[in-house]
Steps between C-alpha positions, in 0.01 A plus 500: 500500500642828617743700291868525584683321776705229336583250775872580489416868557289441810658580836397236753469553876461215746214522747589684821330211685757251369761370742841356420460137395122531462386331179150649507544843349413702195670779314322809376592739220289815523461696180310794355254288300488187712651307789667166427525216755704178485606207717849572627584126508429463129533835320537329161143366530365842408306771675151641536415861421228704667357842418559771758134479607507121539830503692381783727179312578697184580742683733209676674327166554817355653542798732137478614533130590281354225735204456577439868248216529268703721134430434 
């Protein structure tokens, strides 16, 4: 587990890809030691934390189309 970042202290931002009324979105709380991610429909269910390196790799993969279903 990463140090710091009690859940109540995290500042959550909804995905910029979310539309009004869309139930398929996540919230992200970027931090200095890690980035936290949670389901915006059920924030009480908890969150996942990623190191800066892991989060950066994930975002880069998304931007490059790795998860677009292209073979």
